[in-house]
PARO-597385 format. One line per field, with one value per residue (C-alpha): residue number from 1; residue in one letter; x, y, z. Coordinates in steps of 0.2 Angstrom, whole numbers, plus 5000, padded with zeros to 4 digits. Example, Ala and Ser with C-alpha at 12.3 -4.5 7.8 and 13.67 -1.06 7.14 Angstrom:
// PARO-597385
i <- (1, 2)
aa <- (a, s)
px <- (5062, 5068)
py <- (4978, 4995)
pz <- (5039, 5036)
END
This chain:
// PARO-597385
i <- (1, 2, 3, 4, 5, 6, 7, 8, 9, 10, 11, 12, 13, 14, 15, 16, 17, 18, 19, 20, 21, 22, 23, 24, 25, 26, 27, 28, 29, 30, 31, 32, 33, 34, 35, 36, 37, 38, 39, 40, 41, 42, 43, 44, 45, 46, 47, 48, 49, 50, 51, 52, 53, 54, 55, 56, 57, 58, 59, 60, 61, 62, 63, 64, 65, 66, 67, 68, 69, 70, 71, 72, 73, 74, 75, 76, 77, 78, 79, 80, 81, 82, 83, 84, 85, 86, 87, 88, 89, 90, 91, 92, 93, 94, 95, 96, 97, 98, 99, 100, 101, 102, 103, 104, 105, 106, 107, 108, 109, 110, 111, 112, 113, 114, 115, 116, 117, 118, 119, 120, 121, 122, 123, 124, 125, 126, 127, 128, 129, 130, 131, 132, 133, 134, 135, 136, 137, 138, 139, 140, 141, 142, 143, 144, 145, 146, 147, 148, 149, 150, 151, 152, 153, 154, 155, 156, 157, 158, 159, 160, 161, 162, 163, 164, 165, 166, 167, 168, 169, 170, 171, 172, 173, 174, 175, 176, 177, 178, 179, 180, 181, 182, 183, 184, 185, 186, 187, 188, 189, 190, 191, 192, 193, 194, 195, 196, 197, 198, 199, 200, 201, 202, 203, 204, 205, 206, 207, 208, 209, 210, 211, 212, 213, 214, 215, 216, 217, 218, 219, 220, 221, 222, 223, 224, 225, 226, 227, 228, 229, 230, 231, 232, 233, 234, 235, 236, 237, 238, 239, 240, 241, 242, 243, 244, 245, 246, 247, 248, 249, 250, 251, 252, 253, 254, 255, 256, 257, 258, 259, 260, 261, 262, 263, 264, 265, 266, 267, 268, 269, 270, 271, 272, 273, 274, 275, 276, 277, 278, 279, 280, 281, 282, 283, 284, 285, 286, 287, 288, 289, 290, 291, 292, 293, 294, 295, 296, 297, 298, 299, 300, 301, 302, 303, 304, 305, 306, 307, 308, 309, 310, 311, 312, 313, 314, 315, 316, 317, 318, 319, 320, 321, 322, 323, 324, 325, 326, 327, 328, 329, 330, 331, 332, 333, 334, 335, 336, 337, 338, 339, 340, 341, 342, 343, 344, 345, 346, 347, 348, 349, 350, 351, 352, 353, 354, 355, 356, 357, 358, 359, 360, 361, 362, 363, 364, 365, 366, 367, 368, 369, 370, 371, 372, 373, 374, 375, 376, 377, 378, 379, 380, 381, 382, 383, 384, 385, 386, 387, 388, 389, 390, 391, 392, 393, 394, 395, 396, 397, 398, 399, 400, 401, 402, 403, 404, 405, 406, 407, 408, 409, 410, 411, 412, 413, 414, 415, 416, 417, 418, 419, 420, 421, 422, 423, 424, 425, 426, 427, 428, 429, 430, 431, 432, 433, 434, 435, 436, 437, 438, 439, 440, 441, 442, 443, 444, 445, 446, 447, 448, 449, 450, 451, 452, 453, 454, 455, 456, 457, 458, 459, 460, 461, 462, 463, 464, 465, 466, 467, 468, 469, 470, 471, 472, 473, 474, 475, 476, 477, 478, 479, 480, 481, 482, 483, 484, 485, 486, 487, 488, 489, 490, 491, 492, 493, 494, 495, 496, 497, 498, 499, 500, 501, 502, 503, 504, 505, 506, 507, 508, 509, 510, 511, 512, 513, 514, 515, 516, 517, 518, 519, 520, 521, 522, 523, 524, 525, 526, 527, 528, 529, 530, 531, 532)
aa <- (m, r, n, s, s, i, i, s, k, l, d, e, k, t, e, a, i, h, v, e, t, h, v, d, t, v, l, d, d, l, d, t, i, e, l, t, q, t, g, k, f, s, w, f, i, s, i, v, a, a, i, g, g, m, l, f, g, y, d, t, g, i, i, s, a, v, l, v, y, l, n, d, d, l, g, h, v, l, n, a, g, e, k, e, l, v, t, s, i, t, s, g, g, a, f, f, g, a, i, i, a, g, m, t, a, d, r, f, g, r, k, g, a, i, y, a, g, c, v, l, f, i, l, g, a, v, l, q, a, a, a, y, s, l, a, q, m, t, v, g, r, f, i, v, g, l, g, v, g, s, a, a, m, i, v, p, l, y, i, a, e, v, a, p, a, k, y, r, g, r, m, i, g, l, d, n, m, s, i, t, g, g, q, l, v, s, y, g, i, g, a, a, l, a, s, v, a, h, g, w, r, a, m, v, a, i, g, a, v, p, a, i, v, l, l, s, l, l, p, f, c, p, e, s, p, r, q, l, i, y, h, d, n, p, e, q, a, a, a, v, i, r, r, i, f, p, n, g, t, e, l, q, v, s, q, k, v, e, h, i, s, r, h, v, q, d, l, k, t, l, h, s, g, k, s, t, i, w, k, l, k, q, l, y, v, v, p, s, n, l, k, a, l, i, a, g, c, g, l, m, a, i, s, q, l, g, g, f, n, s, l, m, y, y, s, s, t, l, f, g, i, v, g, f, s, n, p, v, a, v, g, t, i, i, a, a, t, n, f, i, f, t, w, v, n, l, m, l, v, d, r, i, g, r, r, r, i, l, l, c, t, m, w, a, m, a, l, f, l, a, l, a, a, i, i, f, h, w, i, p, v, n, h, d, l, t, l, v, n, a, t, v, g, w, p, a, d, v, v, l, v, c, m, i, f, y, v, a, f, y, s, s, g, m, g, n, t, a, w, l, s, s, e, f, f, p, m, e, v, r, a, y, s, t, m, m, l, t, c, t, c, w, g, s, n, v, i, v, a, s, t, f, l, t, q, m, e, n, t, t, p, s, g, a, f, g, f, y, a, a, i, c, f, f, g, w, i, a, v, y, f, c, y, p, e, v, k, g, m, t, l, e, d, i, r, e, i, f, q, h, g, f, g, i, q, r, a, r, e, l, q, a, e, a, k, l, k, k, k, m, q, l, q, v, q, g, s, e, e, l, k, v)
px <- (5139, 5147, 5163, 5165, 5158, 5147, 5140, 5121, 5110, 5097, 5087, 5088, 5081, 5080, 5094, 5087, 5087, 5100, 5106, 5118, 5124, 5139, 5138, 5150, 5138, 5124, 5108, 5099, 5112, 5106, 5088, 5090, 5079, 5064, 5068, 5065, 5049, 5038, 5029, 5011, 5014, 5014, 4997, 4990, 4996, 4988, 4972, 4970, 4974, 4962, 4948, 4949, 4943, 4926, 4924, 4924, 4914, 4900, 4897, 4897, 4884, 4873, 4869, 4860, 4847, 4846, 4841, 4826, 4820, 4823, 4805, 4801, 4812, 4822, 4807, 4802, 4805, 4821, 4822, 4835, 4847, 4846, 4849, 4865, 4870, 4868, 4878, 4892, 4896, 4904, 4916, 4919, 4924, 4935, 4944, 4949, 4952, 4965, 4973, 4975, 4981, 4994, 5001, 5004, 5008, 5027, 5028, 5017, 5018, 5005, 4996, 4991, 4980, 4971, 4967, 4960, 4950, 4942, 4937, 4929, 4919, 4912, 4907, 4899, 4889, 4882, 4877, 4869, 4859, 4852, 4848, 4831, 4836, 4845, 4858, 4862, 4863, 4874, 4886, 4887, 4890, 4904, 4913, 4911, 4919, 4934, 4937, 4935, 4947, 4960, 4959, 4958, 4973, 4984, 4979, 4986, 5001, 5004, 5002, 5013, 5027, 5026, 5022, 5035, 5037, 5031, 5015, 5012, 4999, 4988, 4991, 4985, 4971, 4965, 4960, 4949, 4942, 4937, 4929, 4919, 4915, 4909, 4898, 4891, 4887, 4879, 4867, 4863, 4859, 4849, 4838, 4836, 4831, 4820, 4804, 4809, 4802, 4816, 4828, 4840, 4845, 4852, 4860, 4871, 4874, 4881, 4894, 4903, 4907, 4922, 4929, 4928, 4936, 4950, 4953, 4955, 4967, 4978, 4989, 4995, 5002, 5019, 5024, 5031, 5050, 5053, 5044, 5054, 5070, 5065, 5062, 5079, 5073, 5083, 5083, 5064, 5064, 5075, 5063, 5048, 5058, 5063, 5044, 5040, 5054, 5056, 5067, 5079, 5097, 5103, 5114, 5100, 5090, 5104, 5106, 5087, 5089, 5104, 5095, 5080, 5092, 5101, 5085, 5079, 5096, 5094, 5077, 5082, 5097, 5085, 5072, 5083, 5077, 5063, 5045, 5030, 5026, 5043, 5040, 5023, 5031, 5043, 5028, 5027, 5045, 5053, 5049, 5049, 5037, 5026, 5024, 5021, 5008, 5000, 4999, 4993, 4980, 4974, 4969, 4961, 4951, 4945, 4940, 4929, 4922, 4919, 4902, 4905, 4902, 4887, 4880, 4885, 4878, 4862, 4860, 4843, 4837, 4843, 4835, 4819, 4819, 4820, 4806, 4812, 4800, 4814, 4828, 4839, 4839, 4843, 4858, 4864, 4867, 4879, 4888, 4890, 4897, 4909, 4915, 4918, 4928, 4938, 4944, 4948, 4959, 4967, 4973, 4979, 4987, 5004, 5004, 4999, 5003, 4993, 4995, 4989, 4974, 4969, 4971, 4961, 4946, 4944, 4938, 4924, 4918, 4916, 4907, 4894, 4891, 4888, 4876, 4866, 4865, 4857, 4845, 4839, 4831, 4817, 4815, 4806, 4807, 4800, 4812, 4809, 4816, 4799, 4794, 4782, 4775, 4772, 4780, 4796, 4800, 4815, 4825, 4826, 4833, 4846, 4851, 4854, 4865, 4875, 4878, 4883, 4896, 4902, 4905, 4914, 4926, 4928, 4931, 4943, 4953, 4953, 4943, 4958, 4972, 4970, 4974, 4990, 4997, 5003, 5018, 5024, 5030, 5047, 5048, 5052, 5035, 5026, 5014, 5010, 5008, 4997, 4987, 4985, 4980, 4967, 4961, 4959, 4948, 4937, 4937, 4931, 4919, 4911, 4908, 4899, 4889, 4883, 4879, 4872, 4854, 4854, 4864, 4851, 4837, 4845, 4854, 4843, 4850, 4856, 4867, 4873, 4879, 4886, 4896, 4903, 4907, 4917, 4928, 4932, 4936, 4948, 4955, 4959, 4970, 4978, 4983, 4992, 5003, 5006, 5004, 5020, 5020, 5029, 5024, 5037, 5048, 5053, 5047, 5065, 5067, 5051, 5057, 5069, 5056, 5048, 5065, 5063, 5047, 5032, 5043, 5034, 5050, 5061, 5050, 5051, 5069, 5071, 5059, 5069, 5085, 5076, 5071, 5088, 5096, 5084, 5088, 5107, 5105, 5094, 5108, 5122, 5111, 5109, 5127, 5132, 5119, 5127, 5144, 5138)
py <- (4673, 4673, 4683, 4684, 4699, 4697, 4707, 4709, 4715, 4725, 4726, 4725, 4740, 4744, 4753, 4770, 4766, 4752, 4753, 4740, 4742, 4733, 4730, 4723, 4713, 4702, 4711, 4696, 4697, 4715, 4709, 4696, 4706, 4699, 4682, 4689, 4688, 4703, 4713, 4720, 4737, 4731, 4723, 4739, 4749, 4736, 4735, 4754, 4757, 4742, 4753, 4762, 4746, 4748, 4764, 4753, 4739, 4748, 4759, 4743, 4734, 4749, 4754, 4737, 4741, 4760, 4755, 4745, 4758, 4775, 4774, 4792, 4801, 4809, 4816, 4801, 4782, 4778, 4768, 4755, 4767, 4779, 4765, 4761, 4779, 4781, 4764, 4767, 4785, 4780, 4769, 4783, 4794, 4781, 4779, 4797, 4797, 4783, 4793, 4808, 4798, 4788, 4804, 4812, 4797, 4798, 4817, 4818, 4801, 4787, 4794, 4810, 4801, 4791, 4808, 4815, 4800, 4800, 4819, 4816, 4801, 4811, 4825, 4813, 4804, 4820, 4825, 4809, 4809, 4826, 4823, 4826, 4825, 4813, 4827, 4829, 4811, 4808, 4822, 4815, 4797, 4804, 4813, 4797, 4788, 4800, 4796, 4777, 4777, 4787, 4775, 4759, 4764, 4769, 4757, 4741, 4750, 4757, 4741, 4732, 4744, 4742, 4724, 4710, 4699, 4683, 4692, 4704, 4693, 4692, 4710, 4716, 4703, 4713, 4727, 4714, 4708, 4726, 4727, 4712, 4717, 4733, 4724, 4713, 4728, 4737, 4723, 4721, 4740, 4739, 4725, 4734, 4750, 4742, 4747, 4764, 4778, 4786, 4774, 4775, 4792, 4785, 4770, 4782, 4794, 4779, 4777, 4792, 4782, 4772, 4787, 4797, 4782, 4781, 4800, 4798, 4783, 4788, 4800, 4785, 4777, 4781, 4785, 4769, 4767, 4766, 4783, 4791, 4785, 4792, 4809, 4808, 4803, 4787, 4790, 4791, 4775, 4766, 4771, 4763, 4748, 4745, 4746, 4734, 4722, 4724, 4708, 4714, 4720, 4737, 4730, 4722, 4738, 4748, 4734, 4735, 4754, 4751, 4738, 4750, 4764, 4756, 4753, 4771, 4778, 4768, 4775, 4793, 4791, 4783, 4797, 4812, 4826, 4815, 4820, 4812, 4806, 4798, 4789, 4783, 4776, 4765, 4754, 4750, 4752, 4742, 4723, 4717, 4731, 4728, 4710, 4713, 4726, 4713, 4700, 4711, 4722, 4706, 4697, 4713, 4715, 4697, 4699, 4714, 4708, 4690, 4695, 4698, 4716, 4715, 4703, 4714, 4730, 4722, 4707, 4714, 4718, 4701, 4691, 4701, 4696, 4677, 4678, 4681, 4691, 4699, 4701, 4712, 4699, 4686, 4697, 4697, 4678, 4682, 4696, 4684, 4671, 4684, 4689, 4672, 4665, 4681, 4676, 4659, 4667, 4678, 4662, 4653, 4665, 4666, 4647, 4639, 4654, 4666, 4656, 4639, 4647, 4655, 4639, 4630, 4642, 4651, 4635, 4633, 4651, 4647, 4631, 4639, 4654, 4642, 4632, 4647, 4652, 4635, 4636, 4653, 4644, 4639, 4657, 4665, 4684, 4698, 4711, 4723, 4710, 4706, 4688, 4680, 4669, 4675, 4660, 4652, 4638, 4627, 4636, 4652, 4641, 4633, 4650, 4656, 4640, 4643, 4661, 4656, 4644, 4656, 4669, 4657, 4652, 4671, 4677, 4663, 4666, 4680, 4693, 4695, 4690, 4703, 4716, 4708, 4711, 4728, 4718, 4714, 4731, 4739, 4754, 4766, 4763, 4756, 4771, 4773, 4754, 4753, 4767, 4758, 4742, 4752, 4761, 4744, 4739, 4754, 4755, 4737, 4741, 4755, 4743, 4730, 4743, 4753, 4738, 4724, 4727, 4732, 4716, 4706, 4714, 4711, 4695, 4687, 4682, 4666, 4675, 4687, 4674, 4663, 4678, 4680, 4661, 4662, 4677, 4667, 4651, 4660, 4670, 4653, 4648, 4665, 4663, 4647, 4654, 4672, 4674, 4669, 4664, 4677, 4672, 4675, 4686, 4704, 4718, 4721, 4702, 4701, 4714, 4700, 4687, 4697, 4698, 4680, 4680, 4680, 4673, 4657, 4646, 4660, 4662, 4644, 4644, 4660, 4652, 4636, 4646, 4656, 4640, 4633, 4649, 4649, 4631, 4634, 4650, 4639, 4626, 4639, 4647, 4630, 4626, 4642, 4639, 4622, 4630, 4642)
pz <- (5214, 5196, 5196, 5177, 5168, 5152, 5139, 5141, 5127, 5135, 5119, 5101, 5091, 5073, 5065, 5069, 5087, 5089, 5107, 5115, 5133, 5140, 5158, 5170, 5181, 5176, 5178, 5186, 5200, 5204, 5207, 5220, 5232, 5221, 5230, 5247, 5257, 5253, 5266, 5267, 5260, 5242, 5245, 5253, 5237, 5226, 5235, 5236, 5218, 5213, 5220, 5203, 5195, 5204, 5193, 5178, 5186, 5194, 5179, 5168, 5179, 5184, 5166, 5164, 5177, 5173, 5155, 5162, 5175, 5165, 5158, 5152, 5165, 5151, 5143, 5133, 5132, 5124, 5108, 5105, 5096, 5111, 5123, 5113, 5113, 5132, 5135, 5122, 5125, 5141, 5132, 5119, 5134, 5141, 5124, 5125, 5144, 5141, 5127, 5139, 5153, 5142, 5135, 5152, 5163, 5161, 5163, 5178, 5186, 5188, 5202, 5194, 5181, 5195, 5204, 5188, 5185, 5202, 5200, 5183, 5189, 5203, 5192, 5179, 5192, 5198, 5181, 5177, 5194, 5190, 5172, 5165, 5146, 5135, 5131, 5149, 5153, 5138, 5143, 5161, 5155, 5143, 5158, 5168, 5153, 5154, 5172, 5169, 5155, 5164, 5179, 5169, 5159, 5174, 5188, 5180, 5175, 5192, 5201, 5188, 5193, 5212, 5213, 5216, 5201, 5210, 5215, 5200, 5192, 5208, 5212, 5195, 5197, 5212, 5199, 5190, 5207, 5210, 5193, 5195, 5213, 5207, 5194, 5208, 5219, 5205, 5201, 5220, 5221, 5205, 5211, 5228, 5221, 5207, 5216, 5221, 5211, 5200, 5209, 5194, 5200, 5216, 5207, 5196, 5211, 5222, 5209, 5216, 5232, 5226, 5218, 5234, 5244, 5232, 5233, 5252, 5252, 5237, 5247, 5257, 5242, 5234, 5216, 5208, 5211, 5192, 5190, 5205, 5197, 5180, 5188, 5197, 5214, 5218, 5237, 5237, 5226, 5238, 5252, 5243, 5238, 5257, 5261, 5247, 5252, 5271, 5272, 5259, 5264, 5260, 5247, 5239, 5239, 5231, 5218, 5214, 5212, 5201, 5191, 5187, 5185, 5171, 5161, 5165, 5159, 5143, 5141, 5143, 5131, 5118, 5121, 5122, 5111, 5104, 5100, 5106, 5089, 5088, 5104, 5098, 5082, 5092, 5096, 5077, 5070, 5084, 5080, 5098, 5103, 5089, 5093, 5111, 5106, 5094, 5108, 5121, 5111, 5101, 5117, 5124, 5108, 5109, 5127, 5122, 5106, 5112, 5119, 5138, 5139, 5129, 5142, 5156, 5148, 5142, 5153, 5160, 5143, 5137, 5151, 5148, 5130, 5134, 5146, 5164, 5175, 5185, 5173, 5185, 5198, 5185, 5180, 5198, 5196, 5181, 5191, 5205, 5194, 5187, 5204, 5210, 5195, 5194, 5212, 5205, 5192, 5205, 5215, 5199, 5188, 5196, 5199, 5183, 5172, 5160, 5144, 5151, 5159, 5142, 5132, 5145, 5145, 5129, 5119, 5132, 5130, 5112, 5116, 5127, 5116, 5102, 5113, 5117, 5099, 5095, 5110, 5104, 5089, 5102, 5108, 5093, 5094, 5084, 5075, 5089, 5101, 5109, 5112, 5099, 5114, 5131, 5139, 5135, 5147, 5147, 5133, 5144, 5158, 5146, 5140, 5157, 5161, 5145, 5150, 5168, 5161, 5148, 5161, 5173, 5159, 5154, 5172, 5176, 5160, 5148, 5158, 5170, 5160, 5146, 5158, 5163, 5146, 5152, 5159, 5141, 5137, 5140, 5151, 5136, 5128, 5143, 5146, 5127, 5125, 5140, 5133, 5117, 5127, 5136, 5119, 5112, 5126, 5125, 5106, 5105, 5119, 5109, 5095, 5106, 5116, 5101, 5090, 5101, 5101, 5082, 5079, 5089, 5079, 5061, 5063, 5077, 5094, 5086, 5074, 5087, 5099, 5085, 5079, 5097, 5098, 5082, 5089, 5105, 5095, 5083, 5097, 5106, 5091, 5090, 5109, 5105, 5092, 5099, 5118, 5128, 5146, 5157, 5175, 5188, 5176, 5181, 5170, 5164, 5159, 5149, 5137, 5130, 5125, 5110, 5102, 5097, 5087, 5099, 5112, 5116, 5116, 5123, 5138, 5142, 5141, 5152, 5165, 5165, 5168, 5182, 5191, 5190, 5196, 5211, 5215, 5215, 5226, 5239, 5238, 5241, 5255, 5263, 5262, 5271, 5285, 5287, 5289, 5302)
END
């Protein structure tokens, strides 16, 4: 233990909000509980919260089958524009749901927005299942979107605040596992109900099940310690920390509370008497916040605009275009690939790091999208996306293989990692910045969902997939220069790296220091055991 005191700069602000805090103890020394063995409780919280991901995942997957089997049940057969409306309106609702959740998350806590998301999703599912007109279907999907957006914004934020630093990537990854699991389940249900008359109604109604399960289990999960301290409940926060770190000593628990409290106090001092508009401005006028926002939202935009969700929303339509007789069943292969390789990311993200995974996978996404664009040359389609020839043959199989590899690299890399970017943001802007991250997701989603079929018609499938390949390639270059590695770092420590450009080099230095400190602590611990 170091005895000398140092001056710790908690953050560097612009002149308008310049705050320097002198502390007597090194902040890292107040966080030694992170080095202890964690218990099962934090995993339970993360698993329960991650059920919220199924709301997103199930809806993303099931609409693909619903579009195929709607027929004239809404009064007439939907054209391409109406299909894009039904698909994209949920993303529009999610955009506004994320904004509402972000604006209220600090005032009412993290769990409130998750409860609201569940209720909205159930209501929207009922409206969809009972729809006999395009208007009612659209309203139902918009309400579902409000719920999805609320849950999608809060769940990774909530998990990030309760997870131990060394497992945070994997625990947030559970949310993505739930998303891909929901997609896989939805494709299975879509295929199972394909021959049932009006089976699409059951498909959308079943979507309420994960929301009901989450509503039932959420009371067993606590509010995050950071939120409890923010609302002046340090005793409750200490109780939660004891359950998350059952092997920590009482001294370590109290030090963790003090560690969080110092940052919370700085936050309250900074925000005292400030308006919501002022708080939002701090995302842009504070250089470190802006760089974190660019890195996080940039990757999120690429993850959505790079073609994946167009594949998930319209996979059944796409594989019908290339000539497969059972496109929903073929889409299930894509969903299964997505689920399996999301698990791969979950196992690797805290071991080899976020940045390295991205750099190893994004170039391959661009490669297989480009190959698919080339192969579509041998699949001639009319302007209305009907096949010129009834049989396609080998090109259809090659497109499917390209899509499987594309999804494998997406799911093992960017698909999960984009949501981890919520860990970039300091607590004073974490709710608002995560709101912006989620809004970027859904705003980009709206663009993709509302333009994919039209883009396919006007630029041909080759043009559409070539466009997505270019986005992935240039995104790969952007990650190299702008996306730092933060594996194993506490949320309070991550705030420092963006004070040094985009923090690529600074992150390496901090992680090297952390490894050295851990090695020294283990040596000291070993020496003490030998003395005993």
